[in-house]
KEKE-3310 file (N, C-alpha, C; in steps of 0.2 Angstrom, whole numbers, plus 5000, padded with zeros to 4 digits):
npx = (4045:4049:4059:4077:4087:4096:4090:4079:4085:4090:4078:4070:4078:4080:4068:4068:4077:4086:4081:4083:4092:4097:4110:4110:4113:4110:4119:4125:4114:4107:4100:4091:4086:4072:4066:4049:4040:4029:4021:4022:4029:4030:4035:4037:4037:4047:4055:4060:4067:4077:4084:4089:4097:4114:4123:4117:4111:4109:4111:4106:4098:4084:4072:4067:4054:4051:4036:4023:4011:3997:3996:3995:3984:3986:3993:3984:3974:3982:3985:3972:3972:3984:3988:4001:4009:4017:4025:4027:4034:4037:4041:4050:4056:4071:4067:4056:4045:4032:4035:4031:4038:4054:4066:4080:4079:4069:4076:4086:4078:4073:4085:4088:4077:4080:4093:4090:4083:4070:4063:4065:4075:4080:4093:4087:4074:4058:4050:4035:4032:4024:4021:4019:4018:4012:4012:4027:4038:4052:4067:4079:4095:4111:4124:4115:4099:4084:4070:4054:4047:4035:4023:4029:4024:4017:4016:4009:4000:3994:4001:4014:4013:4010:4021:4033:4039:4035:4036:4044:4060:4069:4085:4098:4114:4111:4108:4094:4077:4074:4068:4058:4053:4040:4038:4029:4034:4026:4030:4033:4043:4054:4062:4077:4088:4105:4119:4132:4144:4152:4143:4134:4142:4145:4134:4126:4117:4111:4100:4082:4076:4066:4050:4039:4023:4021:4020:4006:4011:4023:4040:4054:4069:4078:4094:4101:4114:4116:4126:4139:4144:4126:4121:4128:4134:4121:4116:4109:4117:4118:4121:4118:4112:4103:4090:4081:4065:4061:4073:4086:4101:4105:4116:4111:4096:4084:4070:4072:4082:4075:4065:4073:4079:4068:4063:4074:4074:4061:4063:4073:4066:4058:4068:4076:4085:4080:4087:4097:4111:4113:4123:4127:4131:4134:4137:4132:4117:4106:4093:4079:4067:4052:4042:4027:4012:3995:3993:4003:4020:4032:4045:4061:4072:4089:4102:4115:4113:4117:4121:4128:4130:4124:4115:4111:4101:4108)
npy = (5461:5474:5479:5480:5465:5464:5472:5464:5452:5456:5459:5448:5436:5436:5431:5418:5413:5400:5390:5373:5365:5356:5354:5349:5340:5334:5328:5341:5349:5359:5360:5367:5359:5356:5349:5346:5339:5341:5349:5363:5373:5386:5394:5410:5417:5427:5424:5411:5415:5423:5413:5405:5412:5415:5424:5432:5422:5405:5398:5390:5380:5378:5376:5363:5357:5345:5337:5328:5320:5320:5333:5342:5350:5346:5334:5326:5324:5316:5305:5299:5291:5284:5278:5275:5285:5294:5305:5321:5331:5347:5358:5373:5384:5394:5407:5408:5404:5391:5374:5360:5348:5340:5331:5328:5333:5325:5313:5318:5322:5310:5304:5313:5311:5298:5299:5308:5299:5298:5289:5272:5263:5251:5245:5242:5243:5253:5269:5278:5294:5310:5323:5339:5335:5323:5306:5299:5285:5280:5271:5264:5261:5254:5266:5277:5283:5278:5284:5282:5292:5294:5295:5302:5316:5325:5343:5350:5340:5338:5346:5341:5328:5330:5338:5335:5345:5358:5371:5387:5393:5407:5414:5423:5421:5412:5411:5417:5410:5394:5378:5368:5355:5354:5346:5337:5332:5331:5343:5357:5357:5363:5357:5359:5354:5355:5359:5355:5353:5364:5375:5373:5375:5388:5396:5409:5407:5416:5424:5423:5412:5415:5407:5401:5394:5399:5388:5387:5389:5393:5387:5376:5376:5366:5363:5353:5342:5328:5314:5308:5293:5292:5281:5270:5254:5250:5260:5276:5292:5309:5327:5340:5356:5367:5379:5384:5388:5401:5400:5400:5395:5379:5366:5354:5345:5335:5331:5338:5331:5319:5324:5329:5317:5310:5318:5317:5304:5302:5309:5301:5289:5273:5264:5268:5267:5261:5264:5278:5289:5304:5318:5331:5348:5345:5332:5315:5307:5293:5288:5279:5271:5263:5249:5253:5257:5257:5271:5277:5279:5276:5285:5282:5289:5289:5292:5300:5305:5317:5323:5337:5346:5351:5362:5377:5391:5406)
npz = (4310:4320:4328:4330:4329:4339:4349:4351:4356:4368:4375:4374:4377:4391:4396:4393:4402:4410:4402:4397:4385:4370:4357:4340:4325:4308:4296:4295:4295:4307:4324:4337:4352:4362:4377:4382:4391:4399:4391:4394:4388:4376:4361:4355:4338:4337:4348:4344:4333:4339:4347:4337:4330:4323:4329:4339:4347:4350:4338:4324:4311:4314:4327:4338:4347:4359:4362:4371:4361:4364:4370:4361:4349:4335:4337:4344:4334:4325:4334:4335:4324:4324:4338:4344:4341:4351:4354:4348:4335:4336:4325:4321:4308:4307:4306:4314:4308:4306:4301:4291:4291:4294:4287:4291:4303:4310:4312:4321:4331:4336:4340:4350:4359:4363:4369:4379:4388:4386:4378:4374:4362:4354:4343:4327:4331:4330:4330:4331:4326:4328:4317:4308:4296:4295:4302:4305:4303:4312:4311:4320:4314:4310:4312:4312:4308:4300:4290:4286:4275:4270:4256:4240:4229:4216:4216:4206:4198:4186:4176:4178:4173:4160:4155:4161:4168:4178:4183:4185:4188:4193:4198:4206:4198:4189:4172:4164:4164:4172:4169:4180:4193:4204:4219:4232:4248:4259:4263:4253:4238:4225:4211:4202:4188:4186:4174:4178:4191:4193:4190:4200:4212:4210:4213:4222:4235:4244:4242:4240:4229:4214:4211:4199:4195:4212:4225:4238:4251:4250:4245:4246:4237:4227:4220:4208:4203:4192:4194:4183:4177:4180:4187:4197:4201:4203:4210:4211:4209:4215:4217:4228:4232:4243:4245:4258:4263:4273:4280:4272:4263:4268:4276:4273:4268:4272:4267:4256:4249:4247:4238:4228:4223:4219:4208:4199:4197:4191:4180:4174:4170:4168:4170:4180:4196:4213:4224:4231:4232:4240:4239:4250:4256:4269:4270:4267:4262:4262:4250:4248:4237:4240:4235:4226:4236:4242:4245:4237:4232:4244:4252:4259:4270:4275:4287:4297:4315:4327:4343:4349:4360:4376:4386:4397:4396:4401)
capx = (4048:4051:4065:4083:4088:4100:4085:4075:4088:4090:4071:4067:4082:4079:4061:4070:4082:4085:4079:4088:4092:4103:4111:4111:4113:4110:4123:4126:4107:4107:4094:4091:4081:4070:4061:4044:4036:4022:4018:4021:4033:4029:4039:4035:4041:4053:4060:4063:4072:4083:4087:4092:4102:4120:4127:4114:4108:4113:4113:4104:4093:4078:4070:4062:4051:4048:4030:4018:4006:3991:3995:3994:3978:3988:3995:3978:3971:3986:3984:3966:3973:3990:3989:4008:4013:4016:4029:4026:4040:4035:4047:4050:4061:4075:4064:4051:4039:4030:4036:4027:4042:4061:4069:4085:4076:4066:4081:4090:4073:4072:4091:4087:4073:4084:4099:4087:4080:4062:4061:4069:4075:4086:4095:4082:4068:4055:4046:4031:4033:4019:4023:4013:4017:4009:4015:4033:4041:4059:4070:4086:4099:4118:4126:4110:4091:4080:4064:4049:4045:4028:4023:4030:4019:4018:4012:4005:4001:3992:4006:4020:4012:4010:4027:4039:4041:4028:4038:4050:4064:4075:4089:4105:4119:4109:4105:4087:4072:4075:4062:4059:4047:4038:4036:4028:4036:4023:4031:4034:4050:4055:4069:4079:4094:4110:4123:4138:4146:4154:4137:4131:4146:4145:4127:4125:4111:4109:4093:4076:4074:4059:4047:4032:4019:4023:4015:4003:4015:4030:4043:4061:4072:4084:4098:4104:4118:4116:4133:4141:4137:4121:4120:4135:4133:4114:4114:4109:4121:4117:4124:4113:4112:4096:4088:4075:4060:4062:4080:4091:4104:4107:4121:4107:4089:4081:4065:4074:4086:4070:4062:4078:4080:4062:4063:4079:4072:4056:4066:4077:4062:4057:4074:4080:4086:4076:4092:4100:4115:4113:4128:4125:4137:4136:4138:4129:4111:4103:4086:4076:4060:4049:4037:4021:4007:3989:3994:4008:4027:4035:4052:4065:4078:4093:4108:4117:4111:4122:4120:4135:4131:4119:4116:4106:4102:4110)
capy = (5463:5481:5480:5476:5458:5465:5474:5458:5447:5459:5459:5441:5430:5435:5427:5411:5411:5394:5385:5368:5364:5353:5356:5343:5340:5328:5330:5348:5353:5359:5362:5368:5355:5357:5344:5349:5333:5343:5354:5370:5378:5387:5399:5415:5417:5431:5420:5406:5419:5425:5407:5402:5417:5412:5429:5434:5417:5398:5397:5384:5381:5378:5374:5358:5356:5338:5337:5323:5322:5322:5339:5347:5348:5342:5328:5322:5321:5310:5299:5295:5286:5281:5279:5274:5291:5297:5311:5326:5335:5354:5361:5379:5387:5399:5414:5407:5401:5384:5370:5354:5342:5340:5324:5328:5335:5320:5309:5321:5322:5303:5303:5317:5308:5292:5302:5311:5294:5299:5283:5267:5261:5246:5245:5238:5245:5259:5273:5282:5301:5314:5329:5342:5332:5316:5302:5296:5279:5281:5265:5264:5257:5255:5273:5282:5282:5278:5287:5282:5299:5293:5295:5308:5317:5331:5348:5352:5334:5338:5349:5337:5322:5332:5341:5333:5351:5362:5377:5391:5396:5412:5416:5426:5416:5407:5414:5416:5406:5387:5374:5364:5351:5355:5340:5337:5327:5333:5350:5359:5357:5364:5354:5360:5351:5360:5355:5353:5355:5371:5379:5372:5378:5396:5399:5413:5406:5421:5427:5418:5411:5416:5401:5402:5396:5398:5384:5392:5390:5394:5381:5375:5375:5361:5364:5346:5339:5321:5311:5305:5291:5293:5275:5266:5248:5250:5266:5283:5297:5316:5331:5344:5362:5369:5385:5382:5393:5403:5399:5401:5389:5374:5361:5348:5345:5328:5331:5340:5326:5314:5327:5329:5310:5308:5321:5314:5297:5303:5311:5296:5284:5267:5260:5271:5263:5263:5267:5284:5292:5311:5322:5338:5351:5342:5324:5310:5304:5288:5289:5273:5271:5257:5247:5257:5254:5260:5278:5280:5277:5279:5286:5281:5293:5287:5296:5300:5310:5319:5328:5340:5350:5353:5368:5380:5398:5410)
capz = (4316:4319:4332:4328:4332:4346:4354:4352:4360:4375:4378:4374:4380:4399:4397:4392:4406:4413:4397:4395:4377:4366:4350:4337:4318:4304:4290:4295:4296:4314:4327:4345:4354:4369:4379:4385:4392:4402:4387:4397:4385:4369:4359:4350:4332:4339:4353:4340:4328:4343:4349:4331:4327:4324:4332:4345:4350:4350:4331:4321:4306:4317:4334:4338:4354:4360:4367:4370:4355:4367:4373:4355:4345:4329:4339:4346:4328:4323:4338:4334:4319:4326:4345:4346:4340:4358:4354:4342:4334:4335:4322:4318:4305:4311:4307:4318:4305:4307:4296:4292:4293:4292:4287:4295:4310:4314:4315:4327:4336:4339:4344:4356:4364:4366:4373:4385:4391:4385:4375:4373:4355:4352:4335:4323:4333:4327:4334:4327:4328:4325:4314:4305:4289:4297:4307:4302:4307:4312:4313:4322:4310:4311:4310:4312:4308:4293:4291:4281:4274:4267:4248:4237:4224:4212:4218:4201:4195:4178:4172:4178:4169:4153:4152:4165:4171:4180:4187:4182:4193:4192:4204:4204:4197:4184:4167:4162:4167:4172:4171:4186:4195:4211:4222:4239:4253:4265:4263:4246:4235:4218:4210:4195:4187:4183:4170:4181:4198:4193:4190:4206:4217:4210:4215:4228:4238:4249:4241:4239:4222:4212:4208:4197:4200:4219:4230:4242:4257:4248:4243:4246:4230:4226:4214:4208:4197:4192:4193:4177:4175:4185:4191:4199:4205:4205:4215:4208:4213:4214:4222:4230:4236:4244:4248:4262:4264:4280:4283:4268:4262:4274:4274:4271:4269:4271:4263:4249:4246:4244:4232:4222:4220:4216:4202:4194:4195:4187:4173:4171:4167:4172:4172:4186:4202:4219:4229:4229:4237:4239:4242:4252:4259:4276:4270:4262:4265:4257:4249:4245:4235:4241:4230:4227:4240:4240:4245:4233:4232:4249:4252:4265:4271:4280:4288:4304:4319:4332:4348:4350:4366:4380:4390:4400:4395:4407)
cpx = (4051:4058:4071:4084:4092:4095:4081:4078:4089:4084:4068:4071:4081:4073:4062:4075:4081:4083:4085:4087:4098:4104:4113:4111:4113:4113:4123:4119:4106:4101:4095:4085:4079:4065:4056:4038:4029:4018:4017:4025:4031:4033:4036:4039:4048:4058:4064:4069:4078:4087:4091:4097:4109:4125:4124:4111:4112:4115:4110:4099:4086:4077:4065:4060:4048:4042:4026:4013:3999:3990:3995:3988:3980:3990:3989:3975:3975:3985:3977:3967:3979:3992:3997:4012:4013:4020:4028:4032:4037:4041:4045:4056:4065:4072:4058:4045:4038:4032:4033:4032:4049:4064:4075:4083:4073:4071:4085:4085:4073:4079:4091:4083:4076:4089:4096:4083:4072:4059:4066:4069:4081:4087:4090:4075:4065:4051:4041:4031:4028:4023:4018:4013:4015:4014:4021:4036:4048:4062:4077:4090:4107:4121:4121:4103:4089:4073:4059:4045:4038:4029:4025:4025:4021:4013:4007:4004:3999:3998:4012:4019:4012:4017:4034:4042:4035:4030:4044:4054:4069:4078:4095:4110:4117:4106:4098:4083:4074:4069:4063:4053:4046:4035:4034:4031:4032:4024:4033:4041:4049:4062:4071:4086:4099:4115:4129:4139:4149:4149:4134:4135:4146:4139:4128:4118:4109:4102:4088:4075:4067:4056:4040:4029:4022:4018:4012:4007:4022:4034:4051:4063:4078:4087:4102:4108:4118:4124:4133:4146:4132:4120:4126:4133:4126:4111:4114:4113:4119:4120:4119:4115:4105:4095:4081:4071:4061:4068:4086:4095:4106:4112:4117:4100:4086:4076:4067:4078:4081:4067:4066:4079:4074:4061:4068:4077:4066:4058:4069:4073:4062:4063:4078:4080:4081:4081:4096:4105:4115:4118:4126:4131:4139:4137:4134:4123:4109:4095:4084:4069:4057:4044:4030:4015:4000:3989:4000:4015:4030:4042:4055:4071:4082:4099:4109:4113:4115:4120:4127:4136:4124:4120:4110:4106:4103:4105)
cpy = (5470:5483:5477:5470:5459:5467:5468:5453:5450:5459:5452:5436:5430:5431:5420:5409:5404:5388:5380:5366:5359:5355:5350:5344:5334:5330:5338:5352:5353:5362:5363:5364:5356:5352:5347:5343:5335:5348:5361:5375:5379:5393:5404:5415:5422:5428:5415:5410:5421:5419:5404:5406:5415:5417:5431:5428:5411:5397:5390:5385:5381:5376:5368:5357:5349:5338:5331:5325:5324:5329:5345:5345:5344:5335:5323:5320:5315:5304:5295:5290:5281:5282:5278:5280:5296:5304:5315:5330:5342:5357:5368:5381:5392:5406:5414:5404:5394:5380:5363:5348:5344:5333:5323:5329:5329:5314:5312:5321:5316:5302:5307:5314:5302:5294:5305:5306:5295:5293:5278:5264:5257:5247:5240:5240:5252:5263:5277:5289:5306:5321:5332:5339:5325:5312:5299:5290:5280:5274:5266:5259:5258:5262:5278:5280:5282:5280:5286:5289:5299:5294:5302:5309:5324:5337:5350:5345:5334:5341:5345:5331:5324:5334:5338:5339:5355:5369:5380:5394:5401:5414:5419:5421:5412:5412:5412:5412:5398:5383:5369:5360:5352:5348:5341:5331:5328:5340:5351:5359:5359:5362:5356:5357:5356:5356:5352:5356:5362:5376:5379:5376:5385:5399:5403:5412:5410:5424:5421:5418:5412:5410:5403:5396:5394:5394:5389:5393:5391:5388:5381:5374:5371:5362:5357:5345:5332:5319:5308:5299:5292:5287:5271:5260:5248:5255:5272:5288:5304:5320:5337:5350:5364:5376:5384:5388:5395:5402:5401:5395:5385:5369:5355:5349:5338:5327:5333:5335:5321:5317:5327:5322:5308:5312:5318:5307:5297:5304:5305:5290:5278:5263:5263:5267:5265:5266:5273:5286:5300:5315:5329:5341:5348:5335:5321:5307:5299:5289:5282:5273:5264:5255:5251:5253:5258:5268:5281:5276:5280:5280:5285:5285:5290:5291:5296:5305:5311:5324:5331:5344:5350:5359:5371:5388:5402:5416)
cpz = (4315:4323:4329:4332:4339:4351:4356:4357:4367:4379:4379:4378:4388:4400:4396:4397:4410:4409:4396:4388:4376:4359:4346:4329:4314:4297:4289:4296:4303:4317:4334:4347:4361:4371:4383:4387:4396:4397:4390:4393:4378:4368:4354:4344:4334:4343:4349:4336:4332:4345:4343:4328:4328:4328:4339:4349:4350:4343:4329:4315:4308:4324:4334:4346:4354:4365:4366:4365:4358:4369:4367:4351:4339:4331:4341:4340:4325:4327:4338:4329:4321:4333:4347:4345:4346:4358:4347:4342:4332:4332:4319:4314:4309:4311:4311:4315:4306:4301:4297:4294:4291:4292:4291:4302:4314:4316:4321:4332:4340:4343:4351:4361:4367:4371:4379:4389:4391:4382:4375:4366:4354:4345:4332:4325:4330:4332:4329:4330:4324:4323:4310:4297:4290:4301:4303:4307:4306:4315:4315:4318:4312:4308:4310:4312:4301:4294:4285:4280:4271:4259:4246:4232:4221:4215:4213:4196:4188:4174:4172:4173:4162:4151:4156:4169:4173:4183:4183:4188:4190:4198:4202:4203:4191:4178:4165:4166:4167:4173:4177:4188:4202:4214:4230:4243:4260:4266:4256:4244:4228:4216:4202:4194:4184:4179:4173:4188:4198:4193:4197:4212:4216:4212:4222:4231:4244:4248:4239:4232:4220:4209:4206:4193:4207:4223:4235:4248:4256:4246:4245:4239:4230:4219:4213:4202:4198:4191:4186:4178:4181:4190:4191:4203:4207:4209:4211:4213:4211:4219:4222:4234:4237:4247:4252:4264:4272:4284:4278:4266:4268:4271:4272:4272:4267:4266:4256:4246:4243:4238:4226:4219:4217:4209:4197:4192:4190:4180:4170:4168:4171:4174:4178:4192:4208:4224:4226:4234:4235:4243:4243:4255:4265:4276:4265:4265:4260:4256:4245:4243:4236:4236:4232:4231:4238:4241:4242:4234:4238:4248:4259:4265:4276:4281:4296:4308:4325:4336:4349:4357:4369:4384:4393:4398:4401:4408)
residu = (MET:THR:GLU:THR:LEU:ALA:ALA:GLN:ALA:SER:SER:LEU:LEU:PRO:GLY:LEU:ARG:GLY:LEU:ASP:PHE:ALA:LYS:GLY:HIS:GLY:THR:GLY:ASN:ASP:PHE:VAL:LEU:VAL:ALA:ASP:PRO:GLU:GLY:GLU:ARG:ASP:PHE:SER:ALA:GLU:GLN:VAL:ALA:VAL:LEU:CYS:ASP:ARG:HIS:GLN:GLY:ILE:GLY:SER:ASP:GLY:LEU:ILE:ARG:ALA:VAL:PRO:SER:HIS:LEU:LEU:ALA:GLU:GLY:ARG:VAL:LEU:GLN:GLU:LEU:GLU:PRO:GLU:ALA:GLU:TRP:PHE:MET:ASP:TYR:ARG:ASN:ASN:ASP:GLY:SER:ILE:ALA:GLU:MET:CYS:GLY:ASN:GLY:VAL:ARG:VAL:PHE:VAL:HIS:PHE:LEU:LEU:GLU:SER:SER:LEU:VAL:GLU:LEU:PRO:GLU:GLY:GLY:SER:LEU:LYS:ILE:GLY:THR:ARG:GLY:GLY:VAL:LYS:VAL:VAL:THR:ARG:VAL:PRO:GLY:GLY:TYR:ALA:VAL:ASP:MET:GLY:PRO:TRP:GLY:PHE:ILE:HIS:PRO:ALA:GLU:ALA:ALA:GLU:ARG:ALA:MET:ASP:SER:ILE:VAL:THR:THR:ARG:GLY:LEU:GLU:GLY:GLU:ARG:PRO:ALA:LEU:SER:ILE:THR:MET:GLY:ASN:PRO:HIS:THR:VAL:LEU:ALA:LEU:ALA:GLY:LEU:ASP:GLU:LEU:GLU:ALA:LEU:PRO:LEU:THR:GLU:VAL:PRO:THR:VAL:HIS:PRO:LEU:PRO:PRO:ASN:GLY:THR:ASN:VAL:GLU:PHE:VAL:VAL:PRO:SER:GLU:PRO:LEU:VAL:GLN:ASP:GLY:VAL:GLY:HIS:ILE:THR:LEU:ARG:VAL:HIS:GLU:ARG:GLY:VAL:GLY:GLU:THR:GLN:SER:CYS:GLY:THR:GLY:ALA:CYS:ALA:ALA:ALA:ALA:ALA:ILE:ARG:TYR:TRP:ALA:GLY:THR:SER:ALA:PRO:ALA:GLN:TRP:GLN:VAL:ALA:VAL:PRO:GLY:GLY:VAL:VAL:GLY:VAL:THR:PHE:LEU:PRO:ALA:SER:ASP:ASP:GLY:GLU:HIS:VAL:VAL:LEU:SER:GLY:PRO:ALA:VAL:LEU:VAL:ALA:ARG:GLY:THR:LEU:ALA)
# end
């Protein structure tokens, strides 16, 4: 982008005049949400960046468009296998880049559909949602929503199995190169463990960490501190900060919480628990590993979803 953000805002926002939107968050990971039931609205990367800017726009970590799956090529492909996935979560990072999935975002997305009277979902009921990371099953539970995020896996499986580490991370605030593990949750993550909360809290996550080898589409980087003791009453506890690709540091990252728990659980060995509590700057989310099935070990992410405002662009 060659123009300044202010120039972009003055030229792009008038073209969005009259746009109805909502603002929501899941443990501080916040989104602008737009309903597009006729599939008539699309956004350029520049428009997304302006809308999500915290000074020139509404402000958020990303933009989510709710569109019927049959109106998008990606959605139609998913509906061939999962006809009940009637709604598609079209998610963009706040720099306008397209993202595969967002665990906090899909909870807020379903809450937005429910509060907008686009779906009905009683407590205990489930919806299938189309995403670029596949179909996700979201269940309404007390205090929020639980999402079957699908199976986790290694981005570099041969290296991970051999060394339990497969990546190197360098970033300002940490001395030297740090070994890490790159994990896919339908989107890429690189997880490294730190010695203590002091080291975690001191990190200046304003710059993009360097990861080698870098996954083809970039990666989110999770900095994790295991609790001491790690397991309390049968539940594992970790604390997390994350640098999200295309965004920067966020208050929470749902797929990142799942990836971090998967990495710590893998390092802890076969005695590690299936249930985890992940503390992020915006709150706490739950992560549960289900018994392995034919396509791998599925991960369920649970946590709150909140709508804080609705409005119309002037």
